[in-house]
C-alpha positions as a Markdown table, in Angstrom:
| # | Residue | x | y | z |
|---|---|---|---|---|
| 1 | Unk | 23.1 | -94.7 | -19.6 |
| 2 | Unk | 26.2 | -94.2 | -21.7 |
| 3 | Unk | 27.7 | -97.1 | -23.8 |
| 4 | Unk | 30.7 | -97.1 | -21.5 |
| 5 | Unk | 28.5 | -97.6 | -18.4 |
| 6 | Unk | 26.3 | -100.1 | -20.3 |
| 7 | Unk | 29.4 | -102.2 | -21.0 |
| 8 | Unk | 30.2 | -102.4 | -17.3 |
| 9 | Unk | 26.6 | -102.8 | -16.0 |
| 10 | Unk | 26.1 | -106.5 | -16.9 |
| 11 | Unk | 29.4 | -107.8 | -15.4 |
| 12 | Unk | 28.9 | -105.7 | -12.3 |
| 13 | Unk | 25.3 | -106.9 | -11.8 |
| 14 | Unk | 26.1 | -110.4 | -12.6 |
| 15 | Unk | 28.9 | -110.8 | -10.1 |
| 16 | Unk | 26.6 | -109.9 | -7.2 |
| 17 | Unk | 24.4 | -112.9 | -8.0 |
| 18 | Unk | 27.4 | -115.1 | -8.7 |
| 19 | Unk | 29.2 | -114.6 | -5.4 |
| 20 | Unk | 26.0 | -115.4 | -3.4 |
| 21 | Unk | 25.1 | -118.4 | -5.5 |
| 22 | Unk | 28.6 | -120.0 | -5.3 |
| 23 | Unk | 28.8 | -119.5 | -1.5 |
| 24 | Unk | 25.5 | -121.4 | -1.2 |
| 25 | Unk | 26.8 | -124.0 | -3.7 |
| 26 | Unk | 29.5 | -125.3 | -1.4 |
| 27 | Unk | 27.2 | -127.4 | 0.7 |
| 28 | Unk | 25.6 | -129.3 | -2.1 |
| 29 | Unk | 28.3 | -130.3 | -4.6 |
| 30 | Unk | 28.7 | -133.6 | -6.3 |
| 31 | Unk | 30.6 | -136.5 | -4.7 |
| 32 | Unk | 33.8 | -135.4 | -6.6 |
| 33 | Unk | 33.5 | -131.9 | -5.1 |
| 34 | Unk | 32.5 | -132.9 | -1.6 |
| 35 | Unk | 35.7 | -132.3 | 0.2 |
| 36 | Unk | 36.4 | -128.9 | -1.3 |
| 37 | Unk | 32.8 | -127.8 | -1.2 |
| 38 | Unk | 32.5 | -128.9 | 2.4 |
| 39 | Unk | 35.5 | -126.9 | 3.4 |
| 40 | Unk | 34.0 | -123.7 | 2.0 |
| 41 | Unk | 30.6 | -124.6 | 3.6 |
| 42 | Unk | 32.3 | -125.1 | 7.0 |
| 43 | Unk | 34.2 | -121.8 | 6.7 |
| 44 | Unk | 31.0 | -119.9 | 5.8 |
| 45 | Unk | 29.3 | -121.5 | 8.8 |
| 46 | Unk | 32.2 | -120.4 | 11.0 |
| 47 | Unk | 31.5 | -116.8 | 10.1 |
| 48 | Unk | 28.2 | -117.2 | 11.8 |
| 49 | Unk | 29.9 | -118.3 | 15.0 |
| 50 | Unk | 31.7 | -115.0 | 15.4 |
| 51 | Unk | 30.3 | -112.1 | 17.5 |
| 52 | Unk | 32.3 | -109.5 | 15.5 |
| 53 | Unk | 32.5 | -109.5 | 11.8 |
| 54 | Unk | 33.2 | -107.1 | 8.9 |
| 55 | Unk | 33.4 | -107.6 | 5.2 |
| 56 | Unk | 34.8 | -105.3 | 2.7 |
| 57 | Unk | 34.0 | -105.2 | -1.1 |
| 58 | Unk | 36.5 | -103.6 | -3.5 |
| 59 | Unk | 37.9 | -103.8 | -7.0 |
| 60 | Unk | 41.5 | -104.9 | -7.0 |
| 61 | Unk | 42.4 | -103.2 | -10.3 |
| 62 | Unk | 44.0 | -100.2 | -11.9 |
| 63 | Unk | 41.7 | -97.5 | -13.4 |
| 64 | Unk | 43.1 | -98.3 | -16.9 |
| 65 | Unk | 41.6 | -101.8 | -16.6 |
| 66 | Unk | 38.2 | -100.4 | -16.0 |
| 67 | Unk | 38.6 | -98.0 | -18.9 |
| 68 | Unk | 39.7 | -100.8 | -21.2 |
| 69 | Unk | 36.7 | -102.9 | -20.2 |
| 70 | Unk | 34.3 | -100.1 | -20.8 |
| 71 | Unk | 35.5 | -100.1 | -24.4 |
| 72 | Unk | 35.2 | -97.4 | -27.1 |
| 73 | Unk | 32.4 | -94.9 | -27.0 |
| 74 | Unk | 31.1 | -91.9 | -28.9 |
| 75 | Unk | 32.8 | -88.6 | -28.0 |
| 76 | Unk | 31.5 | -87.3 | -24.7 |
| 77 | Unk | 30.2 | -90.7 | -23.6 |
| 78 | Unk | 33.5 | -92.3 | -22.6 |
| 79 | Unk | 34.0 | -93.6 | -19.0 |
| 80 | Unk | 35.5 | -90.5 | -17.4 |
| 81 | Unk | 39.0 | -91.2 | -16.0 |
| 82 | Unk | 37.9 | -89.6 | -12.7 |
| 83 | Unk | 35.1 | -92.1 | -12.4 |
| 84 | Unk | 37.3 | -95.0 | -13.2 |
| 85 | Unk | 39.8 | -93.8 | -10.5 |
| 86 | Unk | 36.9 | -93.4 | -8.0 |
| 87 | Unk | 35.4 | -96.8 | -8.7 |
| 88 | Unk | 38.8 | -98.7 | -8.4 |
| 89 | Unk | 39.6 | -96.8 | -5.2 |
| 90 | Unk | 36.2 | -97.3 | -3.5 |
| 91 | Unk | 35.8 | -99.6 | -0.6 |
| 92 | Unk | 32.4 | -100.6 | 0.9 |
| 93 | Unk | 32.8 | -102.0 | 4.4 |
| 94 | Unk | 30.0 | -103.5 | 6.5 |
| 95 | Unk | 30.5 | -104.3 | 10.2 |
| 96 | Unk | 28.3 | -106.0 | 12.8 |
| 97 | Unk | 28.9 | -106.7 | 16.5 |
| 98 | Unk | 26.6 | -108.8 | 18.7 |
| 99 | Unk | 26.4 | -110.2 | 22.2 |
| 100 | Unk | 25.8 | -113.7 | 20.8 |
| 101 | Unk | 27.2 | -115.6 | 17.8 |
| 102 | Unk | 25.9 | -113.9 | 14.7 |
| 103 | Unk | 24.0 | -117.0 | 13.5 |
| 104 | Unk | 22.0 | -117.0 | 16.7 |
| 105 | Unk | 21.5 | -113.3 | 17.0 |
| 106 | Unk | 18.2 | -111.4 | 16.8 |
| 107 | Unk | 17.8 | -107.7 | 16.5 |
| 108 | Unk | 17.9 | -107.2 | 20.3 |
| 109 | Unk | 21.3 | -109.0 | 20.5 |
| 110 | Unk | 23.1 | -106.6 | 18.2 |
| 111 | Unk | 25.5 | -104.2 | 19.8 |
| 112 | Unk | 25.7 | -102.2 | 16.6 |
| 113 | Unk | 25.9 | -102.4 | 12.8 |
| 114 | Unk | 27.5 | -100.1 | 10.3 |
| 115 | Unk | 28.3 | -99.4 | 6.7 |
| 116 | Unk | 31.0 | -97.2 | 5.4 |
| 117 | Unk | 31.8 | -96.2 | 1.8 |
| 118 | Unk | 35.4 | -94.9 | 1.5 |
| 119 | Unk | 37.4 | -93.4 | -1.4 |
| 120 | Unk | 41.1 | -92.9 | -1.8 |
| 121 | Unk | 41.1 | -89.8 | 0.4 |
| 122 | Unk | 38.9 | -91.2 | 3.3 |
| 123 | Unk | 35.3 | -91.9 | 4.3 |
| 124 | Unk | 32.7 | -90.6 | 2.0 |
| 125 | Unk | 29.5 | -91.9 | 3.7 |
| 126 | Unk | 28.9 | -93.8 | 6.9 |
| 127 | Unk | 26.0 | -94.9 | 8.9 |
| 128 | Unk | 25.6 | -96.8 | 12.2 |
| 129 | Unk | 22.6 | -98.4 | 13.8 |
| 130 | Unk | 23.1 | -98.5 | 17.6 |
| 131 | Unk | 20.3 | -98.9 | 20.1 |
| 132 | Unk | 17.3 | -96.7 | 19.4 |
| 133 | Unk | 19.0 | -94.5 | 16.8 |
| 134 | Unk | 20.5 | -94.6 | 13.4 |
| 135 | Unk | 23.5 | -92.3 | 12.8 |
| 136 | Unk | 24.7 | -90.8 | 9.6 |
| 137 | Unk | 27.5 | -88.6 | 8.2 |
| 138 | Unk | 28.9 | -87.7 | 4.8 |
| 139 | Unk | 31.8 | -85.8 | 3.3 |
| 140 | Unk | 29.6 | -83.5 | 1.1 |
| 141 | Unk | 32.6 | -81.8 | -0.7 |
| 142 | Unk | 34.1 | -85.2 | -1.7 |
| 143 | Unk | 30.7 | -86.5 | -2.8 |
| 144 | Unk | 30.1 | -83.4 | -4.8 |
| 145 | Unk | 33.3 | -83.9 | -6.6 |
| 146 | Unk | 32.6 | -87.5 | -7.3 |
| 147 | Unk | 29.0 | -87.0 | -8.4 |
| 148 | Unk | 29.8 | -84.0 | -10.6 |
| 149 | Unk | 27.3 | -81.5 | -9.2 |
| 150 | Unk | 27.4 | -79.2 | -6.2 |
| 151 | Unk | 25.4 | -79.6 | -3.0 |
| 152 | Unk | 24.2 | -76.4 | -1.2 |
| 153 | Unk | 26.4 | -75.1 | 1.4 |
| 154 | Unk | 25.1 | -74.7 | 5.0 |
| 155 | Unk | 24.6 | -71.0 | 4.5 |
| 156 | Unk | 22.4 | -71.6 | 1.4 |
| 157 | Unk | 19.8 | -73.7 | 3.2 |
| 158 | Unk | 16.3 | -72.3 | 3.4 |
| 159 | Unk | 15.1 | -71.4 | 6.9 |
| 160 | Unk | 12.9 | -74.4 | 7.2 |
| 161 | Unk | 15.8 | -76.8 | 6.5 |
| 162 | Unk | 18.4 | -75.6 | 8.9 |
| 163 | Unk | 18.4 | -79.0 | 10.7 |
| 164 | Unk | 20.4 | -80.2 | 7.7 |
| 165 | Unk | 23.3 | -77.8 | 8.4 |
| 166 | Unk | 25.3 | -80.4 | 10.4 |
| 167 | Unk | 24.9 | -82.9 | 7.5 |
| 168 | Unk | 26.3 | -80.5 | 5.0 |
| 169 | Unk | 29.2 | -79.7 | 7.4 |
| 170 | Unk | 30.0 | -83.4 | 7.5 |
| 171 | Unk | 29.0 | -83.9 | 11.1 |
| 172 | Unk | 27.1 | -86.8 | 12.7 |
| 173 | Unk | 23.3 | -86.7 | 12.8 |
| 174 | Unk | 20.9 | -89.2 | 14.3 |
| 175 | Unk | 17.3 | -90.3 | 13.8 |
| 176 | Unk | 15.1 | -92.1 | 16.2 |
| 177 | Unk | 14.3 | -95.6 | 14.8 |
| 178 | Unk | 10.7 | -95.5 | 16.1 |
| 179 | Unk | 10.2 | -92.3 | 14.2 |
| 180 | Unk | 11.8 | -93.8 | 11.1 |
| 181 | Unk | 9.4 | -96.8 | 11.3 |
| 182 | Unk | 6.4 | -94.5 | 11.7 |
| 183 | Unk | 7.4 | -92.4 | 8.8 |
| 184 | Unk | 7.9 | -95.5 | 6.6 |
| 185 | Unk | 4.6 | -97.2 | 7.4 |
| 186 | Unk | 3.4 | -96.5 | 3.9 |
| 187 | Unk | 6.1 | -98.7 | 2.4 |
| 188 | Unk | 5.0 | -102.2 | 1.2 |
| 189 | Unk | 6.5 | -105.2 | 2.9 |
| 190 | Unk | 9.6 | -105.6 | 5.0 |
| 191 | Unk | 11.8 | -106.9 | 2.2 |
| 192 | Unk | 12.9 | -109.8 | 4.5 |
| 193 | Unk | 12.7 | -113.5 | 3.7 |
| 194 | Unk | 11.6 | -115.6 | 6.5 |
| 195 | Unk | 13.4 | -118.7 | 7.7 |
| 196 | Unk | 10.9 | -121.1 | 6.2 |
| 197 | Unk | 11.1 | -119.5 | 2.8 |
| 198 | Unk | 14.9 | -119.5 | 3.0 |
| 199 | Unk | 14.9 | -123.3 | 3.5 |
| 200 | Unk | 12.5 | -123.7 | 0.5 |
| 201 | Unk | 14.9 | -121.7 | -1.7 |
| 202 | Unk | 17.9 | -123.7 | -0.5 |
| 203 | Unk | 16.2 | -127.0 | -1.3 |
| 204 | Unk | 15.0 | -125.7 | -4.6 |
| 205 | Unk | 18.4 | -124.8 | -5.9 |
| 206 | Unk | 20.4 | -127.6 | -4.3 |
| 207 | Unk | 20.0 | -129.8 | -7.4 |
| 208 | Unk | 21.0 | -127.0 | -9.7 |
| 209 | Unk | 24.3 | -126.4 | -7.9 |
| 210 | Unk | 25.1 | -130.1 | -7.8 |
| 211 | Unk | 24.6 | -130.4 | -11.5 |
| 212 | Unk | 26.3 | -127.1 | -12.6 |
| 213 | Unk | 29.1 | -126.3 | -10.2 |
| 214 | Unk | 32.5 | -128.0 | -9.9 |
| 215 | Unk | 35.0 | -127.4 | -7.1 |
| 216 | Unk | 38.8 | -127.8 | -7.1 |
| 217 | Unk | 41.4 | -126.9 | -4.5 |
| 218 | Unk | 45.1 | -126.0 | -4.4 |
| 219 | Unk | 47.6 | -124.8 | -1.8 |
| 220 | Unk | 48.5 | -121.2 | -1.9 |
| 221 | Unk | 51.3 | -119.3 | -0.2 |
| 222 | Unk | 51.6 | -118.9 | 3.6 |
| 223 | Unk | 49.5 | -122.0 | 4.2 |
| 224 | Unk | 46.4 | -120.5 | 2.5 |
| 225 | Unk | 44.2 | -122.9 | 0.6 |
| 226 | Unk | 42.4 | -121.7 | -2.5 |
| 227 | Unk | 39.2 | -123.4 | -3.5 |
| 228 | Unk | 37.8 | -122.6 | -7.0 |
| 229 | Unk | 34.1 | -123.0 | -7.8 |
| 230 | Unk | 33.3 | -122.9 | -11.6 |
| 231 | Unk | 30.1 | -122.9 | -13.6 |
| 232 | Unk | 28.5 | -121.6 | -16.7 |
| 233 | Unk | 27.1 | -118.3 | -15.6 |
| 234 | Unk | 24.0 | -118.3 | -17.8 |
| 235 | Unk | 23.2 | -122.0 | -17.2 |
| 236 | Unk | 23.5 | -121.6 | -13.5 |
| 237 | Unk | 21.3 | -118.5 | -13.3 |
| 238 | Unk | 18.7 | -120.1 | -15.6 |
| 239 | Unk | 18.5 | -123.2 | -13.5 |
| 240 | Unk | 18.3 | -121.3 | -10.3 |
| 241 | Unk | 15.5 | -119.0 | -11.4 |
| 242 | Unk | 13.6 | -121.8 | -13.0 |
| 243 | Unk | 13.4 | -123.4 | -9.5 |
| 244 | Unk | 12.6 | -120.1 | -7.8 |
| 245 | Unk | 9.6 | -119.1 | -9.9 |
| 246 | Unk | 7.2 | -121.6 | -8.2 |
| 247 | Unk | 8.2 | -119.8 | -4.9 |
| 248 | Unk | 7.4 | -116.3 | -6.2 |
| 249 | Unk | 4.4 | -116.0 | -3.8 |
| 250 | Unk | 6.6 | -116.6 | -0.8 |
| 251 | Unk | 9.1 | -113.8 | -1.8 |
| 252 | Unk | 8.8 | -110.2 | -0.5 |
| 253 | Unk | 6.2 | -108.1 | -2.2 |
| 254 | Unk | 7.4 | -106.4 | -5.3 |
| 255 | Unk | 10.1 | -109.1 | -6.0 |
| 256 | Unk | 10.5 | -109.5 | -9.8 |
| 257 | Unk | 12.3 | -112.6 | -11.0 |
| 258 | Unk | 14.0 | -112.4 | -14.5 |
| 259 | Unk | 12.2 | -114.2 | -17.3 |
| 260 | Unk | 13.8 | -116.8 | -19.5 |
| 261 | Unk | 14.1 | -114.1 | -22.2 |
| 262 | Unk | 15.9 | -111.8 | -19.8 |
| 263 | Unk | 18.4 | -114.5 | -18.9 |
| 264 | Unk | 19.3 | -115.0 | -22.6 |
| 265 | Unk | 21.1 | -111.7 | -22.2 |
| 266 | Unk | 23.2 | -113.0 | -19.3 |
| 267 | Unk | 26.8 | -113.7 | -20.3 |
| 268 | Unk | 27.2 | -117.2 | -21.7 |
| 269 | Unk | 30.6 | -117.7 | -20.1 |
| 270 | Unk | 32.4 | -119.8 | -17.5 |
| 271 | Unk | 32.7 | -117.9 | -14.2 |
| 272 | Unk | 35.1 | -118.8 | -11.4 |
| 273 | Unk | 34.8 | -117.8 | -7.7 |
| 274 | Unk | 38.1 | -118.1 | -5.8 |
| 275 | Unk | 37.7 | -118.8 | -2.0 |
| 276 | Unk | 40.8 | -118.3 | 0.2 |
| 277 | Unk | 40.9 | -120.2 | 3.5 |
| 278 | Unk | 43.6 | -119.7 | 6.2 |
| 279 | Unk | 43.6 | -122.4 | 8.9 |
| 280 | Unk | 40.0 | -123.3 | 7.8 |
| 281 | Unk | 38.8 | -119.6 | 8.1 |
| 282 | Unk | 37.3 | -117.9 | 5.1 |
| 283 | Unk | 39.4 | -114.7 | 4.6 |
| 284 | Unk | 38.8 | -113.7 | 1.0 |
| 285 | Unk | 36.5 | -114.3 | -2.0 |
| 286 | Unk | 37.3 | -113.0 | -5.4 |
| 287 | Unk | 35.9 | -113.1 | -8.9 |
| 288 | Unk | 37.2 | -111.6 | -12.1 |
| 289 | Unk | 34.5 | -109.4 | -13.6 |
| 290 | Unk | 36.4 | -109.3 | -16.9 |
| 291 | Unk | 35.4 | -113.0 | -17.4 |
| 292 | Unk | 31.8 | -111.8 | -18.1 |
| 293 | Unk | 32.6 | -109.1 | -20.5 |
| 294 | Unk | 32.0 | -109.7 | -24.2 |
| 295 | Unk | 35.5 | -108.6 | -25.0 |
| 296 | Unk | 37.9 | -108.3 | -22.0 |
| 297 | Unk | 40.7 | -107.0 | -24.2 |
| 298 | Unk | 43.2 | -108.7 | -22.0 |
| 299 | Unk | 42.0 | -106.8 | -18.9 |
| 300 | Unk | 41.5 | -108.3 | -15.5 |
| 301 | Unk | 39.0 | -106.7 | -13.0 |
| 302 | Unk | 39.0 | -108.7 | -9.7 |
| 303 | Unk | 36.1 | -107.9 | -7.4 |
| 304 | Unk | 37.3 | -108.9 | -3.9 |
| 305 | Unk | 35.4 | -109.6 | -0.7 |
| 306 | Unk | 37.6 | -109.7 | 2.4 |
| 307 | Unk | 36.6 | -110.7 | 6.0 |
| 308 | Unk | 37.8 | -109.4 | 9.4 |
| 309 | Unk | 36.8 | -108.0 | 12.7 |
| 310 | Unk | 34.1 | -105.3 | 12.9 |
| 311 | Unk | 35.1 | -101.7 | 12.7 |
| 312 | Unk | 33.9 | -99.1 | 15.2 |
| 313 | Unk | 30.1 | -99.4 | 15.5 |
| 314 | Unk | 29.6 | -97.4 | 18.7 |
| 315 | Unk | 27.2 | -94.5 | 18.9 |
| 316 | Unk | 28.9 | -91.1 | 18.1 |
| 317 | Unk | 28.7 | -89.0 | 21.2 |
| 318 | Unk | 28.4 | -85.7 | 19.3 |
| 319 | Unk | 25.5 | -86.6 | 17.0 |
| 320 | Unk | 22.6 | -84.1 | 16.7 |
| 321 | Unk | 19.1 | -85.5 | 16.5 |
| 322 | Unk | 17.1 | -84.8 | 13.3 |
| 323 | Unk | 13.3 | -85.2 | 13.0 |
| 324 | Unk | 12.6 | -88.3 | 11.0 |
| 325 | Unk | 9.5 | -86.9 | 9.4 |
| 326 | Unk | 11.4 | -84.1 | 7.7 |
| 327 | Unk | 14.6 | -86.1 | 7.2 |
| 328 | Unk | 12.7 | -88.8 | 5.3 |
| 329 | Unk | 11.0 | -86.2 | 3.1 |
| 330 | Unk | 10.8 | -86.8 | -0.7 |
| 331 | Unk | 13.2 | -84.0 | -1.6 |
| 332 | Unk | 16.0 | -85.1 | 0.7 |
| 333 | Unk | 19.1 | -86.4 | -1.2 |
| 334 | Unk | 19.8 | -88.7 | 1.8 |
| 335 | Unk | 16.5 | -90.5 | 1.5 |
| 336 | Unk | 15.8 | -90.2 | -2.2 |
| 337 | Unk | 18.7 | -92.4 | -3.4 |
| 338 | Unk | 20.9 | -89.6 | -4.5 |
| 339 | Unk | 23.5 | -90.4 | -1.9 |
| 340 | Unk | 24.8 | -93.9 | -1.1 |
| 341 | Unk | 24.0 | -95.3 | 2.3 |
| 342 | Unk | 21.0 | -93.0 | 3.0 |
| 343 | Unk | 18.0 | -94.1 | 5.1 |
């Protein structure tokens, strides 16, 4: 990993934890925070009452801000301008639609779910899970440009891999979910946390939030209310993981919690998460990643999560079925982690 990417890694990793923790903090603030915290809590609960929901994650910054945060690097190890432009133009959108309110929905209630990664010029990768199939498509030319190495063309595929031709052409393919489950039986654990364990976790961290997080509110423009949750990032994470370690046996297999030594490397800075509410509805959450950098150099790098109605999660009518056994093979870039959003 280059120094430029190392400089960005800690803030980017840290904010993922922060947003989740602060959203959970709303329900358990101190008496002074009760009104503002409850407003956020009620707004989050209201998301679960919806039958159609999307959330989009993006950086609200210019490429120059990202380059400035990455800092100086040795020749050849600088953050490439093309990568900075791509990251600041990227949008990750997750959509879900159900027959019931989402909070009450099981897998059989879902009409469809989807995830889309977009760049400045359009969709790069998209998948949808609808009914008995999972659907996938990718813009291979655009991905090749972003990742810096070429993918084979459809004509260059070996005879035994011709089923991947439509993928390389950017067309929809689909895989039978039952076949996917069969081919993945060797994997350990489901990665899911059951409801009982979720309740244990919430109870364990409630006191930490009450002690560490403060809330304040102010009116914004157009009747939007802004509620700010603040805490010391390192103190908050340390307190949370201290409470989670006794629950390690209840977490999915393979879960590794950071040690106290690991957390000493977490930024020892105040972090603020900005919740925007419109008529009581949560519309936007943002956090400035630059606040976690060792030297922000005056840059701001807001990471923004916005909420809305689900995008199209219907089954593409022109998708071609691909055998799951071969599609999930070890050499496939869609399954080996080389491409985002793969199975």
